[in-house]
Structures are given as structure tokens and as C-alpha cells.
MARMITI-141346 format. One line per field, with one value per residue: residue in three letters; x negated, y negated, z of N, C-alpha, C in turn; residue number from 1. Coordinates in steps of 0.1 Angstrom, whole numbers, padded with zeros to 4 digits. Atoms other than C-alpha are relative to their C-alpha. Example, Ala and Ser with C-alpha at 12.3 -4.5 7.8 and 13.67 -1.06 7.14 Angstrom:
2
aa <- (Ala | Ser)
n_px <- (-0009 | 0009)
n_py <- (0012 | 0011)
n_pz <- (0000 | 0000)
ca_px <- (-0123 | -0137)
ca_py <- (0045 | 0011)
ca_pz <- (0078 | 0071)
c_px <- (-0009 | 0008)
c_py <- (-0012 | -0011)
c_pz <- (0000 | 0008)
i <- (1 | 2)
This chain:
149
aa <- (Met | His | Gly | Asp | Leu | Gly | Glu | Thr | Thr | Ile | Pro | Val | Ile | Val | Asp | Lys | Lys | Asn | Ile | Leu | Ile | Thr | Thr | Ser | Ser | Phe | Gly | Glu | Tyr | Asp | Arg | Arg | Pro | Leu | Glu | Leu | Leu | Glu | Lys | Ala | Gly | Tyr | Arg | Tyr | Thr | Leu | Asn | Pro | His | Gly | Lys | Lys | Val | Thr | Pro | Gln | Gln | Leu | Leu | Glu | Leu | Ile | Gly | Asp | Ala | Ile | Gly | Ile | Ile | Ala | Gly | Thr | Glu | Asn | Leu | Ser | Glu | Pro | Val | Leu | Lys | Met | Ile | Ser | Lys | Val | Lys | Thr | Ile | Ser | Arg | Cys | Gly | Val | Gly | Leu | Asp | Asn | Val | Asp | Leu | Gln | Ala | Ala | Lys | Lys | Phe | Ser | Ile | Lys | Val | Thr | Arg | Thr | Ser | Val | Gly | Val | Val | Asp | Ala | Val | Ala | Glu | Leu | Thr | Val | Gly | Leu | Ile | Leu | Asn | Leu | Leu | Arg | Lys | Ile | Tyr | Leu | Ala | Asp | Thr | Asp | Val | Lys | Ser | Gly | Gln | Trp)
n_px <- (-0009 | 0007 | 0000 | -0008 | -0014 | -0009 | -0010 | -0013 | -0009 | -0004 | 0012 | 0000 | 0002 | -0002 | -0009 | -0011 | -0004 | -0005 | 0008 | -0003 | 0000 | 0002 | -0005 | -0013 | -0011 | 0001 | -0012 | -0012 | -0005 | -0001 | 0003 | 0007 | 0012 | -0003 | -0006 | 0011 | 0006 | -0010 | -0001 | 0012 | 0000 | 0006 | -0008 | 0007 | -0003 | 0000 | 0005 | -0011 | 0003 | -0004 | 0012 | 0012 | 0002 | 0012 | 0006 | -0007 | -0012 | 0004 | 0002 | -0013 | -0008 | 0007 | -0006 | 0007 | 0001 | 0013 | 0002 | -0005 | -0002 | 0004 | 0000 | 0013 | 0004 | 0015 | 0004 | 0014 | 0006 | -0006 | -0014 | 0001 | 0005 | -0012 | -0011 | 0008 | -0008 | -0001 | 0009 | -0001 | -0006 | -0003 | -0002 | -0011 | 0005 | 0013 | 0011 | 0004 | 0008 | -0004 | 0004 | 0014 | 0002 | 0011 | -0006 | -0009 | 0008 | 0007 | -0010 | -0006 | -0013 | -0001 | -0007 | -0004 | -0007 | -0008 | 0008 | -0007 | -0014 | -0005 | 0005 | -0012 | -0005 | 0009 | -0001 | -0014 | 0000 | 0009 | -0007 | -0011 | 0006 | 0005 | -0012 | -0005 | 0009 | -0003 | -0014 | -0002 | -0012 | 0000 | -0005 | -0014 | -0005 | 0001 | -0010 | -0013 | -0002 | -0002 | -0013 | 0002 | 0000)
n_py <- (0012 | 0012 | 0006 | 0013 | -0004 | -0004 | -0010 | 0005 | -0001 | 0014 | 0009 | 0010 | 0013 | 0010 | 0009 | -0007 | 0005 | -0010 | -0012 | -0007 | -0014 | -0005 | -0014 | 0001 | -0005 | 0005 | 0004 | -0005 | -0011 | 0004 | 0015 | 0004 | 0008 | 0013 | 0007 | 0004 | 0012 | 0011 | 0003 | 0007 | 0013 | 0000 | -0002 | -0010 | -0002 | -0014 | -0003 | -0002 | -0008 | -0014 | -0007 | 0007 | 0013 | 0003 | 0012 | 0012 | 0000 | 0004 | 0014 | 0006 | -0002 | 0004 | 0013 | 0005 | -0012 | -0001 | -0015 | -0010 | -0014 | -0004 | -0013 | -0005 | 0009 | 0004 | 0013 | 0001 | 0013 | 0012 | 0002 | 0006 | 0015 | 0009 | 0000 | 0006 | 0003 | -0012 | -0003 | -0014 | -0011 | -0012 | -0011 | -0009 | -0013 | -0002 | 0002 | 0014 | 0000 | 0009 | 0013 | 0002 | 0003 | 0010 | 0013 | 0005 | 0006 | 0012 | 0011 | 0000 | -0007 | -0011 | -0012 | -0011 | -0011 | -0009 | -0011 | -0013 | 0002 | -0010 | -0013 | -0009 | -0002 | -0008 | -0014 | -0006 | -0003 | -0011 | -0012 | -0002 | -0005 | -0014 | -0009 | -0001 | -0010 | -0013 | -0005 | 0002 | 0009 | 0008 | -0009 | -0001 | 0013 | 0000 | -0011 | 0005 | 0011 | -0005 | -0008 | -0013 | -0003)
n_pz <- (0000 | 0001 | -0012 | -0001 | 0002 | -0010 | 0005 | -0003 | 0010 | 0004 | -0001 | -0010 | 0007 | -0009 | 0006 | 0004 | 0013 | 0009 | 0002 | 0013 | -0002 | 0014 | 0002 | 0007 | -0008 | -0013 | -0006 | 0007 | -0007 | -0014 | -0001 | -0012 | 0002 | 0004 | -0011 | -0009 | 0006 | -0001 | -0015 | -0004 | 0006 | 0014 | 0013 | 0008 | 0015 | 0004 | 0014 | 0008 | 0012 | -0001 | 0004 | -0004 | 0007 | 0007 | -0006 | 0005 | -0008 | -0014 | 0000 | 0001 | -0012 | -0012 | -0005 | -0011 | -0009 | -0007 | -0003 | 0010 | -0003 | 0014 | 0005 | 0007 | 0011 | 0001 | -0008 | 0004 | -0003 | 0007 | -0004 | -0014 | 0002 | 0004 | -0011 | -0011 | -0012 | -0007 | -0011 | -0004 | 0009 | -0007 | 0010 | -0005 | 0005 | -0007 | 0009 | 0003 | 0013 | 0009 | -0006 | -0001 | -0014 | -0001 | 0005 | -0010 | -0010 | 0006 | 0000 | -0013 | 0000 | -0008 | 0006 | -0010 | 0007 | -0008 | -0001 | -0003 | 0004 | 0009 | -0003 | -0001 | 0014 | 0009 | -0006 | 0002 | 0015 | 0001 | -0005 | 0010 | 0012 | -0003 | 0000 | 0014 | 0007 | -0006 | 0004 | 0015 | 0002 | 0012 | 0010 | -0001 | 0004 | 0015 | 0005 | -0002 | 0010 | 0013 | 0001 | -0004 | -0014)
ca_px <- (0000 | -0012 | -0022 | -0001 | 0032 | 0059 | 0087 | 0121 | 0153 | 0162 | 0135 | 0126 | 0130 | 0129 | 0147 | 0182 | 0188 | 0195 | 0183 | 0181 | 0192 | 0179 | 0189 | 0219 | 0240 | 0231 | 0262 | 0284 | 0290 | 0287 | 0291 | 0275 | 0241 | 0257 | 0278 | 0246 | 0230 | 0262 | 0264 | 0227 | 0236 | 0221 | 0236 | 0228 | 0228 | 0236 | 0221 | 0249 | 0233 | 0241 | 0205 | 0169 | 0162 | 0136 | 0110 | 0130 | 0163 | 0146 | 0134 | 0169 | 0185 | 0159 | 0173 | 0165 | 0160 | 0133 | 0136 | 0141 | 0156 | 0139 | 0144 | 0119 | 0115 | 0081 | 0068 | 0034 | 0011 | 0025 | 0061 | 0051 | 0033 | 0066 | 0087 | 0068 | 0097 | 0098 | 0083 | 0094 | 0100 | 0117 | 0114 | 0146 | 0129 | 0095 | 0073 | 0054 | 0038 | 0059 | 0047 | 0013 | 0003 | -0029 | -0010 | 0017 | -0010 | -0027 | 0007 | 0015 | 0045 | 0052 | 0060 | 0080 | 0097 | 0123 | 0101 | 0127 | 0160 | 0163 | 0148 | 0182 | 0195 | 0165 | 0166 | 0203 | 0198 | 0169 | 0189 | 0219 | 0197 | 0181 | 0216 | 0226 | 0196 | 0201 | 0238 | 0235 | 0262 | 0250 | 0258 | 0292 | 0298 | 0288 | 0310 | 0341 | 0337 | 0335 | 0368 | 0352 | 0358)
ca_py <- (0000 | -0035 | -0054 | -0085 | -0065 | -0065 | -0041 | -0056 | -0054 | -0091 | -0117 | -0139 | -0174 | -0205 | -0229 | -0218 | -0224 | -0202 | -0166 | -0149 | -0113 | -0096 | -0060 | -0053 | -0034 | -0053 | -0056 | -0037 | -0007 | -0024 | -0061 | -0060 | -0072 | -0101 | -0109 | -0109 | -0134 | -0156 | -0153 | -0164 | -0195 | -0185 | -0190 | -0164 | -0159 | -0124 | -0109 | -0113 | -0091 | -0057 | -0046 | -0053 | -0090 | -0101 | -0127 | -0153 | -0143 | -0146 | -0180 | -0190 | -0177 | -0189 | -0224 | -0237 | -0202 | -0200 | -0162 | -0132 | -0099 | -0082 | -0051 | -0036 | -0066 | -0079 | -0104 | -0110 | -0139 | -0161 | -0155 | -0162 | -0194 | -0207 | -0200 | -0224 | -0230 | -0193 | -0185 | -0149 | -0118 | -0089 | -0058 | -0038 | -0004 | 0011 | 0005 | -0028 | -0019 | -0045 | -0074 | -0089 | -0090 | -0110 | -0137 | -0138 | -0144 | -0170 | -0189 | -0183 | -0161 | -0136 | -0101 | -0075 | -0043 | -0019 | 0009 | 0034 | 0020 | 0046 | 0076 | 0092 | 0087 | 0102 | 0132 | 0138 | 0136 | 0160 | 0186 | 0181 | 0187 | 0218 | 0232 | 0224 | 0244 | 0273 | 0276 | 0267 | 0241 | 0223 | 0254 | 0258 | 0220 | 0224 | 0256 | 0239 | 0208 | 0229 | 0247 | 0279 | 0294)
ca_pz <- (0000 | -0009 | 0022 | 0016 | 0012 | 0037 | 0037 | 0037 | 0018 | 0018 | 0011 | 0040 | 0027 | 0049 | 0026 | 0020 | -0017 | -0047 | -0051 | -0086 | -0085 | -0117 | -0109 | -0131 | -0105 | -0074 | -0052 | -0077 | -0056 | -0022 | -0016 | 0018 | 0005 | -0012 | 0019 | 0040 | 0016 | 0018 | 0057 | 0059 | 0038 | 0004 | -0030 | -0056 | -0094 | -0106 | -0138 | -0164 | -0190 | -0175 | -0183 | -0175 | -0183 | -0207 | -0197 | -0218 | -0200 | -0167 | -0175 | -0186 | -0154 | -0129 | -0125 | -0090 | -0075 | -0048 | -0045 | -0068 | -0059 | -0088 | -0107 | -0132 | -0154 | -0164 | -0138 | -0155 | -0148 | -0177 | -0164 | -0127 | -0139 | -0154 | -0122 | -0100 | -0075 | -0066 | -0033 | -0027 | -0049 | -0033 | -0055 | -0051 | -0054 | -0042 | -0073 | -0079 | -0113 | -0130 | -0107 | -0112 | -0076 | -0082 | -0101 | -0074 | -0048 | -0070 | -0072 | -0035 | -0042 | -0014 | -0028 | -0007 | -0016 | -0003 | 0010 | 0023 | 0009 | -0018 | -0001 | 0009 | -0026 | -0043 | -0019 | -0024 | -0063 | -0060 | -0040 | -0065 | -0095 | -0078 | -0072 | -0108 | -0121 | -0097 | -0104 | -0141 | -0137 | -0167 | -0188 | -0174 | -0179 | -0216 | -0221 | -0205 | -0226 | -0257 | -0248 | -0235 | -0201)
c_px <- (-0009 | 0001 | 0009 | 0015 | 0007 | 0010 | 0013 | 0010 | 0006 | -0012 | 0002 | -0004 | 0005 | 0011 | 0012 | 0006 | 0005 | -0010 | 0005 | 0000 | 0000 | 0004 | 0014 | 0012 | 0000 | 0014 | 0013 | 0008 | 0003 | -0004 | -0007 | -0013 | 0003 | 0007 | -0011 | -0007 | 0009 | 0000 | -0013 | -0001 | -0006 | 0010 | -0007 | 0006 | -0002 | -0004 | 0013 | -0001 | 0003 | -0013 | -0012 | -0002 | -0014 | -0007 | 0008 | 0013 | -0003 | -0002 | 0013 | 0009 | -0006 | 0005 | -0009 | -0003 | -0014 | -0003 | 0006 | 0002 | -0001 | 0002 | -0013 | -0004 | -0014 | -0002 | -0015 | -0005 | 0007 | 0014 | -0001 | -0004 | 0011 | 0011 | -0006 | 0008 | 0002 | -0010 | 0000 | 0006 | 0002 | 0003 | 0010 | -0004 | -0014 | -0012 | -0002 | -0008 | 0005 | -0003 | -0015 | -0003 | -0011 | 0005 | 0009 | -0008 | -0006 | 0011 | 0008 | 0014 | -0002 | 0007 | 0003 | 0006 | 0008 | -0008 | 0008 | 0015 | 0006 | -0004 | 0011 | 0006 | -0008 | 0001 | 0013 | 0000 | -0009 | 0007 | 0012 | -0006 | -0006 | 0012 | 0006 | -0008 | 0002 | 0013 | 0004 | 0013 | 0000 | 0005 | 0015 | 0007 | 0001 | 0011 | 0014 | 0003 | 0002 | 0012 | -0003 | 0000 | -0010)
c_py <- (-0012 | -0007 | -0011 | 0003 | 0002 | 0010 | -0004 | 0001 | -0013 | -0009 | -0009 | -0013 | -0011 | -0010 | 0007 | -0006 | 0012 | 0012 | 0006 | 0015 | 0006 | 0014 | 0000 | 0005 | -0004 | -0004 | 0006 | 0010 | -0003 | -0014 | -0004 | -0008 | -0014 | -0008 | -0004 | -0012 | -0013 | -0004 | -0008 | -0014 | -0001 | 0000 | 0010 | 0000 | 0014 | 0001 | 0003 | 0009 | 0015 | 0009 | -0007 | -0013 | -0001 | -0012 | -0013 | -0001 | -0004 | -0015 | -0009 | 0001 | -0006 | -0013 | -0005 | 0011 | -0001 | 0014 | 0008 | 0013 | 0007 | 0015 | 0005 | -0010 | -0004 | -0013 | -0001 | -0013 | -0012 | -0002 | -0007 | -0014 | -0009 | -0001 | -0005 | -0002 | 0013 | 0003 | 0014 | 0009 | 0012 | 0011 | 0010 | 0014 | 0001 | -0004 | -0015 | -0001 | -0011 | -0014 | -0001 | -0006 | -0011 | -0014 | -0005 | -0006 | -0013 | -0012 | -0001 | 0005 | 0013 | 0011 | 0010 | 0010 | 0007 | 0013 | 0013 | -0001 | 0011 | 0014 | 0010 | 0003 | 0008 | 0014 | 0007 | 0003 | 0011 | 0013 | 0003 | 0006 | 0015 | 0009 | 0002 | 0010 | 0015 | 0006 | -0001 | -0007 | -0007 | 0009 | 0002 | -0013 | 0001 | 0009 | -0006 | -0012 | 0004 | 0009 | 0015 | 0001 | 0010)
c_pz <- (0000 | 0014 | 0003 | 0000 | 0012 | -0004 | 0005 | -0011 | -0005 | 0002 | 0012 | -0005 | 0011 | -0005 | -0006 | -0013 | -0007 | -0001 | -0013 | 0003 | -0014 | -0001 | -0005 | 0008 | 0014 | 0006 | -0007 | 0007 | 0015 | 0001 | 0012 | -0002 | -0003 | 0011 | 0010 | -0005 | 0003 | 0015 | 0004 | -0008 | -0014 | -0011 | -0008 | -0015 | -0004 | -0015 | -0008 | -0011 | 0001 | -0003 | 0005 | -0008 | -0006 | 0006 | -0004 | 0008 | 0014 | 0001 | -0001 | 0013 | 0013 | 0007 | 0012 | 0011 | 0007 | 0003 | -0011 | 0007 | -0013 | -0002 | -0006 | -0011 | 0002 | 0008 | -0001 | 0004 | -0009 | 0005 | 0014 | -0001 | -0003 | 0011 | 0012 | 0013 | 0008 | 0010 | 0005 | -0011 | 0008 | -0010 | 0005 | -0006 | 0007 | -0009 | -0002 | -0013 | -0010 | 0005 | 0000 | 0013 | 0001 | -0004 | 0011 | 0012 | -0004 | 0001 | 0013 | 0000 | 0009 | -0007 | 0010 | -0009 | 0010 | 0001 | 0002 | -0004 | -0009 | 0003 | 0002 | -0014 | -0009 | 0005 | -0004 | -0016 | -0002 | 0004 | -0010 | -0012 | 0002 | -0001 | -0014 | -0007 | 0006 | -0003 | -0014 | -0003 | -0013 | -0012 | 0000 | -0004 | -0016 | -0006 | 0002 | -0010 | -0014 | -0001 | 0004 | 0016 | 0004)
i <- (1 | 2 | 3 | 4 | 5 | 6 | 7 | 8 | 9 | 10 | 11 | 12 | 13 | 14 | 15 | 16 | 17 | 18 | 19 | 20 | 21 | 22 | 23 | 24 | 25 | 26 | 27 | 28 | 29 | 30 | 31 | 32 | 33 | 34 | 35 | 36 | 37 | 38 | 39 | 40 | 41 | 42 | 43 | 44 | 45 | 46 | 47 | 48 | 49 | 50 | 51 | 52 | 53 | 54 | 55 | 56 | 57 | 58 | 59 | 60 | 61 | 62 | 63 | 64 | 65 | 66 | 67 | 68 | 69 | 70 | 71 | 72 | 73 | 74 | 75 | 76 | 77 | 78 | 79 | 80 | 81 | 82 | 83 | 84 | 85 | 86 | 87 | 88 | 89 | 90 | 91 | 92 | 93 | 94 | 95 | 96 | 97 | 98 | 99 | 100 | 101 | 102 | 103 | 104 | 105 | 106 | 107 | 108 | 109 | 110 | 111 | 112 | 113 | 114 | 115 | 116 | 117 | 118 | 119 | 120 | 121 | 122 | 123 | 124 | 125 | 126 | 127 | 128 | 129 | 130 | 131 | 132 | 133 | 134 | 135 | 136 | 137 | 138 | 139 | 140 | 141 | 142 | 143 | 144 | 145 | 146 | 147 | 148 | 149)
């Protein structure tokens, strides 16, 4: 783990302004994270594209945002340089390979990530896929869909 990284699910931001949320399904299945932001006094902008944003779309959406709850979009040095108001990026997921950590440090942008937020979901999916393979559910599904019992 990179020494400058904290582990939090909501960015710690002192100035309560706008947060850009680039993950396409953030708050879609559970509004509680959005309600937590609202309760803490934050405004937010949701990704309207329904998919990973391009660098150009990110620049169009950033507005006055001082924080980003990021998905897997490219946060390279040229992009980070153009979003000078951003003080915090919280990566919604465990990987940070899409964030240029050296550039973030250079531009004084704190980068955090959710370190355990998806562990249960990944474990459940893994068990489900194992059961699928063991019981050959995928074959039964294909047969039923083609009209065979």
C-alpha cells in the first residue's frame, strides 16, 4: 500500500462544496451514501453518461468540485493538472492503477480508496460462481432458454 493513502469510503473534505461522482452506478441501488453526503452539507454531481467517463467528459463535469468519488476513469497527470480545484480523490474500489499518484502528490491532491468495501460482494460472487460451475447451472440455464428441459 502506498504510504500516503488513507482508507475511507467518503472523502474527508474540509470545505463543504461540490463533489463529482464519476462511478456510473453510485447511489443507484442504495441512496444512503448520497444521503450521508447531503447530511454532511455536500452538494454532488452524478455521472450522467451511465459509463466510465472520458477525460473530456470529466473536464466538462468537474465544475467547482473540490472532490471526486472516482471510478476507473483515467486520472493521469494532464487530467489532474486541469482540475486544480480538486483537493481529494476517493477511489470507489480497491485499485489505484488509473490514478497517477505521483502527479496527485505534486498537485496536493489527497488520494484515498475503499479498501474493504467490496470484499463481501466479491466473496459472495466467487462462491456463487463456484456453485454455478459445480452444479453446471450455466448449462441448465442455456437448455431452459432454448426450450429444453
